[in-house]
Phi, psi and omega in degrees: 000121183272157175123180182278117181271355181287333187257121177250124184285134177267130179298137180280133176248150180301128179086007180236156173224156178245150175207161178255129181298131179287339183273311185243349179088359180295142176274127184243148178237127179222161175292140182269340179162170176282162179306333179285351181096356178285135182288146176268345177231149175269126181262140179182167180253112180257013180082169185292331180237010182288147178226127177290155179289128181286154176261142179260135177235145179252123181246113184293131179252323189200135174229130181200162174254017180254012185261131176234172184229144178235128179289155178290148174242186180294333184245345183237143177282168174295146184223148170253126185246144177227115180289345177274355176056048186252000186297315180292321180293331180273009172068037170287142181232162179296146179062019175282139175272126186235132174262129181255131174231116182251162175290330181274335182084358184292314184251030178286110181190177176252130183228170178238132177286136183288163173298132185059035185257015182246125172225163183307324183245002185217134169247114175273135185260165179295159185296340180274350181269143178234147175223160172263141177295130184206133179281165179295324179295321179286321182291332182073211179284126183245133175245134178245124182247141171275130178267122181247127176259125182231130179296151181278005174236123183267355182249178182151174181290128178289341182271305184257348178081002183295134174274352178264045191259352183251000000 
């Protein structure tokens, strides 16, 4: 059989397109768009090492009026406390970025949970984060959001990760 044996044709599926990565040569398959014709990925050239600025999204994890705050000391980090003991059940994880919104406005900020900082009633924060000591009654209803960073481009080469792949 004559011809180039390096290239294996990928069967075309409805709503998908194939392309070869300009960086590594890998053949990629992606969705071409929604039925309405709106694209599901933004196509563009970000350069060989360029990275688009990620967008931040807030995903609510827990809202309660049982949450209090403890300021950091010389030996202990700042802590978020919950008398209802729901932090582990609500799937908080170590090194998660959390946005705090309180009824009082005192501790409204974005913080990071420390390594090994999750217990049912306590979230220990990283050493660079600070909080003001505040009781649950003073703080009022507190909402804790997980901050998710998502790139503004959903595509790229699945093999090498290059955004300069089309």
